[in-house]
KERO-594167 format. One record per atom (N, C-alpha, C): y, z, x. Coordinates in steps of 0.05 Angstrom, whole numbers, plus 32768, in hexadecimal, padded with zeros to 4 digits. Atoms other than C-alpha are relative to their C-alpha. Example, Ala and Ser with C-alpha at 12.3 -4.5 7.8 and 13.67 -1.06 7.14 Angstrom:
7FE880008012;7FA6809C80F6;801880008012;7FE87FFF7FF0;7FEB808F8111;8016800E7FF1;
END
This chain:
80117FF88016;86B47A499492;7FE7800F800A;80187FF17FF8;867C7A7C9496;7FE77FF17FF9;8019800E8005;86357A669498;7FED80117FEF;80137FF18011;86027A799463;7FEA800A8011;80157FF57FEF;85D27AA99485;7FE47FF67FF9;801A800A8008;85987A8D945E;7FFD7FE28004;8001801D7FFB;85AB7A45946E;7FF97FF07FE7;8008800E8018;85A37A319425;80127FE77FFB;7FF280188008;85B779EA9411;7FF47FF67FE6;800A8007801B;85B079DD93C7;80107FE87FF5;7FF48017800D;85BE799A93A6;7FFC80027FE2;80048004801D;85CB7991935C;80077FE27FFA;7FFD801D8006;85C179489347;80027FFD7FE1;7FFB8003801C;85DE79379303;80057FE27FFA;7FFC801C8007;85D678F192E6;80197FFC7FEF;7FE78005800E;861878D592CD;7FFB7FF27FE6;8003800B801B;861978C99282;7FE57FF27FFD;801B800B7FFB;85CE78C09289;7FF77FED7FEA;800A80118015;85BB78A49245;80107FE67FFF;7FEF80188001;85F778749245;7FFA7FEE8018;800680107FE8;85E8785E928D;7FE67FF17FFD;801A800E8004;85A0784D927A;80047FE97FEC;7FFB80168013;85B97825923E;800F7FE9800D;7FF180157FF3;85E977FF926B;7FEE7FEF8012;801380107FF0;85AF77EA9297;7FF37FEA7FEF;800C80138012;859077C8925B;80147FED7FF4;7FEB8011800C;85D277AC9241;801980038011;7FE87FFD7FEE;860677A39279;801A7FFC7FF1;7FE780048010;8639778E9243;800C801B7FF7;7FF67FE68008;864077D89233;8011800D8015;7FF17FF37FEA;865E77E99277;801E80007FFC;7FE37FFE8003;86A578029274;800A80037FE4;7FF97FFE801C;86A478069228;7FFA801C7FF5;80077FE6800C;86A5784591FC;7FE67FFE7FF2;801B8001800B;865C785291EC;7FF8801D7FF9;800A7FE6800A;863E788B91C4;7FE27FFE7FFA;801D7FFF8005;85F3789A91C6;7FF980187FEE;80087FEA8011;85D578C3918E;7FFA7FF87FE4;80048009801C;85D6789C914D;80167FEF7FF6;7FEB8010800C;86007875911D;801880117FF8;7FE87FF08004;8647788B9110;8002800D7FE4;7FFF7FF4801A;863A789B90C7;7FE980147FFB;80167FED8002;85FE78C890D6;800A801C8005;7FF97FE47FFD;85FD791390D7;7FF9800B801C;80087FF77FE6;85E37917911E;801780068013;7FEC7FFA7FED;86087929915D;7FFE7FED8018;7FFF80107FE8;861C7905919D;7FED800B8015;80127FF87FEA;85E6790791D2;800D7FFA801B;7FF180087FE7;861178E49207;80167FED7FF9;7FE980118004;865378C1920C;80087FF4801B;7FF7800D7FE8;866C788F923F;801B800C8008;7FE67FF57FF7;86A978A29269;80177FF37FF1;7FEB800D8010;86D1786F9242;8003800D7FE5;7FFF7FF2801A;86BF78949201;800B801C8004;7FF77FE47FFB;86CE78D89220;801E80018002;7FE380007FFF;871678C3922A;800D80047FE4;7FF77FFC801B;871C78C791DE;7FF8801B7FF5;80087FE68009;8701790D91DC;7FE480027FF6;801C7FFF8009;86B978FB91CC;7FEF800D8015;80117FF27FED;8685792891EB;7FE680077FF4;801B7FF98009;863D793E91E6;800180177FEC;80037FEC8015;8629796891A9;80157FFE7FEB;7FEC80058015;8665794E9181;7FF27FF17FE9;800A800F8017;86537937913A;80077FE28003;7FFC801D7FFD;864B78EB9139;80187FF77FEF;7FE980098011;867D78E59100;801B8008800D;7FE87FF87FF2;86B1790B9129;80057FED8017;7FFD80137FEA;86A378DD9164;800B7FE67FF6;7FF68019800B;86AF78A19138;801E80037FF8;7FE47FFB8007;86F078C0911E;80127FFE8018;7FF080007FE8;870978C99165;80007FE5800E;800280197FF1;86F078879180;7FF17FEB7FEF;800E80128012;86E078559148;7FF77FE6800D;800880187FF2;86DC781C917A;7FE880038012;80177FFB7FEF;86A1783C919E;7FE77FF27FF5;801A800C8007;865C781C919E;7FED80177FFD;80127FE98006;862B784D917E;7FE37FF68002;801C80087FFB;85E278499195;7FEE80177FF8;80137FEB8007;85A6786F917B;7FF1800B8019;800C7FF77FE7;8589787291C1;7FE27FFB8002;801C80057FFB;8544786C91E0;7FF480178010;800B7FE87FF1;852478B091F2;7FEB7FF98014;801680077FED;84E678919212;800B7FF48019;7FF4800D7FE9;85117866923F;800E80148012;7FF37FEB7FF0;853A78A29255;7FEC80118010;80147FF07FF2;84FC78C99266;7FF47FF18017;800A80107FEA;84E178909290;801380008018;7FED80007FEA;8521788D92B8;8003801B800D;7FFF7FE57FF5;852278D892C0;7FE980058014;80177FFE7FEE;84DD78D592DF;80057FF1801A;7FFA80107FE8;84F5789F930F;8014800E8012;7FEC7FF07FF1;853078CA9323;7FF28017800F;800E7FEA7FF4;85027905932F;7FEF7FF88018;8010800B7FEA;84D478DB935B;80117FFB8018;7FED80057FEA;851078C69385;8009801A800D;7FF77FE77FF5;8528790D938D;7FEB800D8012;80167FF37FF1;84E4792493A6;7FFC7FF2801B;8001800C7FE6;84EB78F393E0;8012800F8014;7FED7FF17FEF;8522792193FA;7FF8801D8003;80087FE47FFF;8504796593EB;7FE880057FEE;80167FF98013;84C3798193CF;800880157FEC;7FF67FEB8012;84EC79B893AE;80147FF47FED;7FEF800C8014;850779959371;7FFC800E7FE6;80027FF2801A;851679BB9331;80107FF07FEB;7FF3800F8015;8524798F92F5;800B80137FEB;7FF37FEE8013;855679B492CA;80017FF47FE4;8000800E801A;855779809293;7FF87FE38006;8008801C7FFD;854979379288;80127FF18013;7FED800F7FF0;8587792392AF;800D80108016;7FF57FF17FEA;8593795992E3;7FEA800F800E;80147FF37FF0;856D797A931B;800D800E8018;7FF87FF27FE8;857479AB9355;7FED7FF98016;801180047FE8;855A799E939B;800780158015;7FFB7FEE7FEA;855279CF93D3;7FFB7FF0801A;8001800F7FE7;856279AB9414;800580128018;7FFC7FEE7FEA;856679E9943F;7FED7FF98017;801080057FE9;854E79DC9485;7FF97FE28005;8007801C7FFE;854D7990947E;80147FF08011;7FEA800E7FF2;858A798094AA;7FF67FEF8016;800A80107FEA;8561796894E5;7FF37FE67FF6;800D8018800B;853D793794B7;80137FEE7FF1;7FEF80108012;857379229486;801D80008008;7FE47FFE7FF8;85B3793394AB;800E80167FF2;7FF07FEB800D;85EB79619494;80017FFB7FE1;80028002801D;85F1796E9449;800F7FE87FF4;7FF18017800B;86267939943B;7FF27FE68005;800F80197FF9;85FE7903945F;7FE77FFE7FEE;801880008011;85BF79179439;80077FF97FE3;7FF78005801C;85E6791693F7;80067FE27FFC;7FF9801C8003;860078D09403;7FE67FEF8001;8019800E7FFF;85BA78B89416;7FF180037FE5;800D7FFC801A;859E78D793D6;800E7FF17FEA;7FEF800F8013;85D778B993AE;7FF77FE37FFF;8007801C7FFE;85C5787493C7;7FE37FFB7FF8;801C80048007;857A787E93BE;7FFC80007FE2;80027FFF801D;858278919374;800B7FE67FF4;7FF48019800A;85AF78559369;7FED7FE88005;801280167FF9;857E7826938D;7FE680017FEF;801A7FFD800E;853F7841936A;80037FFD7FE2;7FFE7FFF801D;855B78479324;80177FEF7FF5;7FE9800E800A;859D78229320;801480127FF3;7FEF7FED800F;85BE78619305;801280108013;7FED7FEF7FF0;85FB7888931E;7FFA801D7FFC;80037FE38002;85F878D2932C;8016800E800F;7FED7FF07FF1;8625790A9345;7FF08017800D;800E7FEC7FF1;860F793D9379;801280178008;7FF27FE87FF6;862779849385;7FEF800E8015;800E7FF37FEA;861579A993C5;800D801B8005;7FF77FE57FFB;861A79F493D1;7FE980118009;80157FEE7FF8;85F37A3193E6;7FF2800D7FE8;800D7FF68019;85E27A42939D;7FFE7FEA7FEC;800280148015;85CB7A1B9361;801880007FEE;7FE97FFE8012;86057A359338;80187FF0800B;7FE9800E7FF5;863B7A1B9367;7FFA7FE28003;8007801C7FFE;861579DA9373;80037FF27FE5;7FFD800B801B;861479CE9327;801D7FFB7FF9;7FE480038006;865E79DA9321;800C7FE98011;7FF780167FEF;866A79AB935C;7FF97FE57FF5;8008801A800A;86437972933D;80117FF87FE8;7FEF80068017;866C797892FD;801B7FF78008;7FE580077FF6;86AD79759324;7FFF7FE5800F;800280197FF1;86937939934C;7FFD7FE87FEF;800480178012;8688790E930F;80197FEF7FFD;801A800F7FFF;868378D49309;7FFA7FF6801C;800B800E7FE9;865878BB9342;800B800B801B;7FF47FF47FE7;867278EC9377;7FEE8015800C;800E7FEB7FF2;865C792193A8;801580158008;7FEE7FEA7FF9;867C796693B2;7FF08016800E;800E7FEC7FEF;8668799893E8;801380188004;7FF17FE77FFA;868079E193ED;7FF3800D8018;800A7FF47FE7;867979FE9432;7FF6801C7FFB;800A7FE48002;86507A3E9439;801680148006;7FEC7FEC7FFC;867D7A7A9431;801A7FFA7FF0;7FE78008800D;86B37A54940B;7FFD80017FE1;80058001801D;86947A5D93C5;8015800F7FF0;7FED7FF28010;86C37A9393AB;801C7FF37FFF;7FE6800E7FFF;87027A6E93C1;7FFF7FE67FF0;80038019800F;86E77A2D93A4;800080057FE2;80027FFA801C;86D77A4D9361;8019800C7FF4;7FEA7FEF800B;87147A799359;80137FF27FED;7FED800C8013;87457A479339;7FF47FF37FE8;800D800F8015;87127A28930B;7FFF80107FE6;80017FF3801B;87127A3792C0;7FE5800D7FFD;80187FF08002;86DE7A6B92AE;7FE97FF17FF2;80158010800E;86B97A3A9281;7FF17FED8012;800F80117FEE;86A47A1392BE;7FE5800D8008;80197FF37FF9;866E7A4792C9;7FEB7FFA7FEA;801480078014;862E7A2F92A6;7FF880187FEF;80077FEA8012;861E7A599269;8017800F7FF5;7FE87FF3800B;86657A71925E;800C7FEE7FEB;7FF780118016;86737A53921A;8018800B7FF2;7FE87FF9800F;86A77A5A91E5;8003801E7FFA;7FFF7FE38007;86957AA191CF;800780118017;7FFA7FF07FE8;86957ABD9215;801C7FFB800A;7FE580077FF7;86D57A989227;8015800F7FF0;7FED7FF28011;86F87AB791EC;8001801E8007;80017FE47FF9;86E17AFD91FF;800E8005801B;7FF37FFD7FE6;86F77AF39247;801E7FFB7FFE;7FE480058003;873A7AD69232;800E80197FF5;7FF47FE8800B;87477B159209;800380168016;7FFE7FED7FE9;873C7B3C924B;80137FF58016;7FEE800C7FEC;876E7B0F926F;7FF27FF08016;800F800F7FEC;87387AE89294;7FFC7FE37FF7;8002801D8007;873E7A9C9292;7FF57FEF8017;800B800F7FE9;87297A8792D8;7FE98010800D;80177FF47FF3;86EC7A959302;800A80158014;7FF47FEC7FED;87187AB89336;800880197FF3;7FF87FE7800F;87337AE89302;7FE880117FF9;80197FF18006;86EC7AFA92EE;7FF6800E8019;80097FF47FE7;86DA7B069337;801080198008;7FEE7FEA7FF9;87167B349341;7FFA80197FEE;80067FE98011;87027B609305;7FE7800E8008;80177FF47FF5;86BF7B6C9324;7FE980067FEC;80187FFC8010;86797B7D930B;800380167FEC;7FFF7FE88012;86887BC292ED;80107FF97FE8;7FEE80078017;86C17BA892C2;7FF27FEC7FED;800C80158010;869C7B6A92AA;7FE7800B7FF1;80177FF4800D;865C7B91929C;800780127FE9;7FF77FED8015;86827BC59274;80087FF17FE6;7FF6800F8017;869E7B8F9246;7FEB7FEB7FF5;801380168008;86657B5B9245;7FE380088004;801B7FF87FFC;86277B839256;7FF47FF18018;800D800D7FE9;85F37B639284;800B7FE48006;7FF4801A7FFC;86137B1F9279;801980028011;7FE87FFB7FF0;86527B3C9298;7FF98004801D;80097FFC7FE5;862C7B5492D5;7FF87FE6800D;8008801A7FF6;860E7B0F92DD;80187FEF8006;7FE880107FFD;86527AEF92D4;800E8007801A;7FF27FF77FE7;866E7B19930E;7FF37FF28018;800E800D7FEA;86397AFC933C;80067FE28001;7FFA801D8001;86457AB59324;801C7FFA8009;7FE480057FF8;86907ABC932F;80038000801E;7FFF80017FE3;86817AC79378;7FEE7FEA800C;801080177FF7;86537A8A937B;7FE380068003;801C7FF97FFD;86107AAD9376;7FEF7FF67FE8;801380068016;85D37A99934E;7FF9801A7FF2;80057FE7800E;85D17AD0931A;7FFC7FFB7FE2;80048000801D;85B77ADA92D4;7FF07FE97FF6;80108014800F;85877AB592A6;7FF07FEF8014;801080127FF0;85697A7792C5;80078000801E;7FF880007FE4;85927A7C9305;7FF380168010;800C7FEA7FF2;856F7ABD9316;7FE37FFA8008;801B80077FF9;852B7A9B931C;7FFF7FF5801C;8004800D7FE6;850E7A84935E;80047FE27FFD;7FFB801D8001;85207A3D936F;7FE67FF17FF9;801680128009;84F37A09934D;7FEC800F7FEF;80127FF28012;84D37A409324;80067FF87FE3;7FFC800A801B;84CA7A2192DF;7FF380137FEC;800C7FEF8014;84C17A5492A8;7FF87FF07FE8;800A800E8018;84987A3E926C;801480047FE9;7FEE7FFD8017;84C07A31922D;7FF680157FED;80087FEC8013;84C07A6891F9;7FF77FF47FE6;8007800E8019;84BA7A3691C0;80057FE28004;7FFC801D8001;84B779EB91B2;80077FF97FE4;7FF88006801C;84DB79CE9177;800C7FE47FFE;7FF280198006;84F4798F9157;800C80037FE4;7FF57FFF801B;8523798A911C;80117FE77FFB;7FF080188006;8549795390F8;801080057FE7;7FEF7FFF8017;8582794D90C7;7FFF7FE57FF2;800280198010;857A791A908F;801B7FF37FFE;7FE7800D8004;85B078E59089;800E80087FE5;7FF67FF6801A;85B778FB9040;7FED80167FF7;80117FEB800B;859D793A901F;7FEB7FF37FED;8016800E800E;855A79299000;7FEF80127FEF;80147FF38011;852C793D8FC7;7FE57FF08001;801680127FFE;84FA79078FDB;7FE8800E800E;80167FF17FF5;84B8792C8FE4;7FF07FF08015;800F80117FED;849778F19007;800E7FFF801B;7FF080017FE7;84CF78EC903A;7FFF801B800F;80027FE67FF4;84CE79379046;7FE58004800E;801A7FFD7FF5;848379369051;7FFC7FEF8019;800280117FE8;848878FC9082;8010800B8017;7FEF7FF47FEB;84C0791F90A8;7FF28019800C;800F7FE97FF6;8497795F90AD;7FEA7FF78013;8015800B7FEF;845E793690C9;800A7FF6801B;7FF4800B7FE8;848B791390FB;800880178013;7FF67FEA7FF0;84AB79549114;7FE8800F800C;80177FF27FF7;846779769119;7FF27FF08016;800C80117FEC;844B793B9140;800F8002801B;7FF07FFE7FE8;848479409172;7FFC801B800E;80057FE57FF5;8479798B917B;7FE48001800D;801A80007FF5;842F79819186;7FFF7FF0801A;7FFF80107FE7;843D794B91BA;800C80108017;7FF37FF17FEA;846C797991E1;7FED80178009;80137FEB7FF9;843879B191DF;7FEB7FF58014;8014800B7FEF;8404798491FE;800B7FF7801A;7FF480087FE7;843479689231;800380178014;7FFB7FE97FEF;844179AE924B;7FE780138002;80197FF07FFF;83F979C79243;8004801B7FF4;7FFB7FE7800E;840E79FC9211;7FF280007FE5;800B7FFD801B;83EE7A1791D2;801280137FF0;7FEE7FF08011;84167A359198;7FEF80127FEE;800D7FEC8012;84017A749173;801080047FE7;7FEE7FFD8017;843D7A739144;800C7FE67FF8;7FF48018800A;84567A3A9119;801680087FEB;7FE97FF98012;84997A3B90F4;800D7FE77FF5;7FF18016800C;84BE7A0D90C5;801C800A7FF9;7FE47FFB8006;85097A0A90BA;80097FED7FEA;7FF780118016;852679EF9079;801D80077FFA;7FE37FFD8007;857179E6906E;80067FEF7FE8;7FFA800E8019;858A79D2902A;801C7FF58000;7FE6800D8001;85C779AB9014;801780147FFF;7FEB7FEB8000;85EE79ED900A;8001800F801A;80027FF57FE5;85DE79FE9053;7FF1801B8001;80127FE97FFF;85B27A39903F;7FE77FF78010;801580077FEE;85787A3C9070;7FE980147FFE;80197FF08000;85307A55906D;7FF17FFB8019;801380037FEA;85037A6290A9;7FE880117FF9;80197FF28005;84BB7A76909E;7FEC7FF98016;801380047FEA;84857A8090D2;7FE4800A7FF8;801B7FF78004;843A7A8A90D5;7FF28002801B;80107FFC7FE7;840E7AA6910C;7FE47FF67FFB;801A800D8003;83CF7A7E9116;7FEA8013800A;80177FF17FF6;838A7A9C9120;7FFA7FF8801D;8004800A7FE5;83837A71915F;80177FEE8008;7FEA80117FF6;83B97A519189;7FF67FE38001;8008801C8002;83BA7A059183;80167FEE800C;7FED80157FF9;83DB79C5919B;7FF97FE67FF2;800980178010;83BA79979168;80137FFA7FE9;7FEE80098015;83E6796F9139;7FF580087FE4;800D7FFB801A;83B479789100;8004801D7FF7;7FFE7FE38006;83B579C59103;801D80077FFB;7FE37FFA8002;840079C8910D;800B7FF67FE5;7FF5800C8018;840E799990D3;7FF6800E7FE7;800A7FF28017;83E179BD90A2;800F801A7FFC;7FF27FE78001;840579FE90B3;801D7FFC7FF7;7FE480058007;844B79E090AE;80027FF87FE2;7FFF8008801D;843C79BF906B;7FFC80187FEE;80057FE88010;84217A009050;801980127FFF;7FE87FF07FFF;84607A259066;80167FF37FEF;7FEC800E8011;848C79F09045;7FFA80047FE3;80077FFF801D;846779F09003;8004801C7FF5;7FFE7FE48009;84677A3C8FFF;801D80097FFE;7FE57FF57FFE;84B17A43900E;80177FEE7FF7;7FEB80128009;84D77A058FF8;800B80097FE5;7FF27FF98019;850A7A158FC2;80017FE77FEE;800380188011;84F779E48F8B;801B7FF77FF4;7FE8800B800C;852D79B58F75;80187FFF8012;7FE980007FEE;855B79BF8FB1;7FFD7FEA8014;800080167FED;856D79848FDC;7FFF800A801D;80047FF77FE5;8558798A9025;80137FF18013;7FED800B7FED;858B797E905C;7FF37FFD801C;800C7FFF7FE5;85637990909B;7FE5800C7FFF;801B7FF47FFC;851B799E90AF;7FFC8004801E;80077FFB7FE4;850279BD90EF;7FE4800C8002;801B7FF57FFB;84BD79CD910B;8000800D801C;80007FF07FE7;84B37A029141;7FE4800A8006;80197FF47FF6;84787A18916B;800880178013;7FFA7FEA7FEF;847C7A5D918A;7FE880108009;80167FF07FF4;84537A9491AB;7FEE7FEE8011;800F80157FF1;843F7A6091DE;7FEF800D8016;80137FF67FEB;84057A6B920E;7FF37FE9800E;800B80157FEF;83E27A469245;7FE37FF87FFA;801B80068008;839E7A459223;7FFC80057FE3;80047FFD801D;83827A4191DC;7FFC801D7FF9;80047FE38005;836E7A8B91E1;7FE880067FEF;80197FFB800F;832B7A8391BE;7FE97FF4800F;8018800A7FF3;82E57A7891D7;7FF87FE57FF3;80098019800B;82CA7A3191CE;7FEA80057FEB;80137FFC8016;82A27A2A918E;7FE67FF08006;801A800D7FFC;82587A199191;7FFE7FE87FED;7FFF80168014;825F79EF9151;801C7FFB7FF8;7FE480068006;82A279CD914A;80017FF57FE4;80018009801C;82A179CA90FE;80197FF37FF7;7FE7800C800A;82EA79B890F6;80097FE88010;7FF980187FF2;82EB797F9126;801780028014;7FE97FFD7FEE;8320799C9154;7FFB7FF1801B;8006800D7FE7;82FD79819192;80057FE27FFE;7FFB801D8004;82FF793A9175;801E7FFB7FFE;7FE380048002;834879439163;800D8001801B;7FF47FFE7FE6;8359795991A9;7FFB7FE78011;800680187FF1;8336791D91C7;80107FE87FF6;7FF08015800C;835878EE9196;801D80018008;7FE47FFD7FFA;839C790B91A5;80067FFA801E;7FFD80087FE4;8391790191F0;80057FE28002;7FFD801D8001;838978B791E2;801A7FF77FF4;7FE68006800D;83C578B691B3;801780058013;7FEB7FF97FED;83F178D891E7;80027FEB8016;800080157FEB;83DC78A4921B;800D7FE77FF6;7FF38018800B;83F1786C91EC;801E80047FFD;7FE37FFB8003;8434788E91DF;800D7FFF801C;7FF580017FE6;843F7895922A;80057FE38008;7FFE801C7FF8;8434784A9231;80127FF07FEF;7FF280128013;8453782D91F2;8017800E7FF1;7FEA7FF2800D;8485786391DB;7FF680147FEB;80077FEA8012;848578A091AE;7FF97FF77FE4;80048008801C;84867879916D;7FE97FEB7FFE;801480168001;844D78499180;7FE880087FEF;80177FF7800F;84177873915E;8005801D7FF6;7FFB7FE5800A;841778B19132;7FF080057FE7;800D7FF98018;83FE78D590F5;80097FEE7FE9;7FFA80128016;83FA78AA90B7;8016800B7FEE;7FEC7FF48011;842678DB9092;801D7FFB800A;7FE680057FF5;846078C990C0;800C7FE57FF9;7FF8801C8004;8464788190A9;80197FFE7FEE;7FE980018012;8496788F9071;8019800C800D;7FE97FF47FF2;84C278B490A2;80157FEC8006;7FEF80187FFE;84DF787190B6;801780028013;7FE97FFE7FEE;8513788C90E6;7FF68005801D;80077FFB7FE4;850E78879131;800C801A8009;7FF67FE67FF6;851678C79157;801B7FFC800E;7FE580027FF4;855F78D19168;80018011801A;7FFF7FF47FE5;857278E691AF;8005801E7FFE;7FF87FE38000;85927929919C;7FEA80107FF2;80167FF1800D;8552793B9175;7FE880018013;801780017FED;8527793391B4;800780108018;7FFA7FF07FE9;8536796E91E1;7FEA7FFD8015;801380047FEA;851679679225;7FEC80178002;80127FE97FFF;84F979AD9222;7FFB8008801D;80057FF97FE4;84FF79B3926E;800D801B8005;7FF67FE67FFA;850979F99289;801B7FFE800F;7FE87FFF7FF0;854D7A0B92A4;80197FF47FF3;7FE9800C800D;857B79E89273;801480157FFA;7FEC7FEB8004;85BB7A109274;80127FF87FE8;7FF080068018;85DF7A149231;801D7FFD8008;7FE480057FFB;862579F99232;801280117FEF;7FF07FEE8011;863B7A2A91FD;7FEF80167FF5;80107FEA800B;86247A6E91E7;800A80067FE4;7FF87FFC801C;86247A7F919D;7FFF801D7FFA;
END
């Protein structure tokens, strides 16, 4: 095998059925049983995670809960505990940083590590991987799978093939041969739409894409085709993979949305839900030290017609009070009277790293007091959970935040399907 001239050693650590595994720590009786995390089987939500026992029945992430129940009615359906998952994710990250200072969290349950040049300290890649494997298990009690390669792309594919609880290493120089027989959908970001386009061109495996080459793929798929040609050879190419390692780009927007169990005309429930979603968005803004200049609401009705309306603020904000006032105004101005609401979403965009306005000599609107109060509120949520304290208007909301409605918002999350 040829040696990588740059000596790159990249690990991709992927927690196995992460949400389910965390639930099993709290309730060992769940082990080995079909478990679905995401909500109740009669709800409109989607599966956030499924145990391997449930996957045997065709249940998978992003599948509607009702479809999961149809396929596996004997499964145990859990609403999940987002705060608990975040705590374990932080513990995993802390363990990973004991092996390398270059850790890039791609999502709540996966991370990349650059272990280049660490062989004298940690031993060869396989030995380091087994040591890391054991350390994660010892520190968290959770299983994980590890892929090792000279690129993030191939390392990620390796970890998926190593599941559950395994390690897979591709020798430097062997990437094209390793990838060639794999189905083209194994490449992150190649979803249903792209697979159908490639199938029409006679391309079903990664090797077939590599043989067609960059010029052919770019002619049919544009820049995405050129990126795909590089990926088919095992290179980090396109979108997030083109960034420098551990470079975390700021999110373009922060959003939360929820689908009601039943279409509703209840104005009090709608108002409480708007407050809850806005509160979650404000919290995420403050967590990432971002201010929003644009606020948007999404309203979907029982007939699936959808409205999105946005407003640009005079000053960027991260305060719940300002966000909520804007969202409520957007809803009141645009809601189609008499139509039952199926889904609501709140979005913050045009994000920036500072408020963008000079401090006021006289704080007539009390924003400074709000900011100080929200710091205290966020500290309480960190300690006692997201639902421990909140806006009074959220009280009627009555529903705990479901796992699939709580995106991690971490940079680098690669979509499993393109639309």
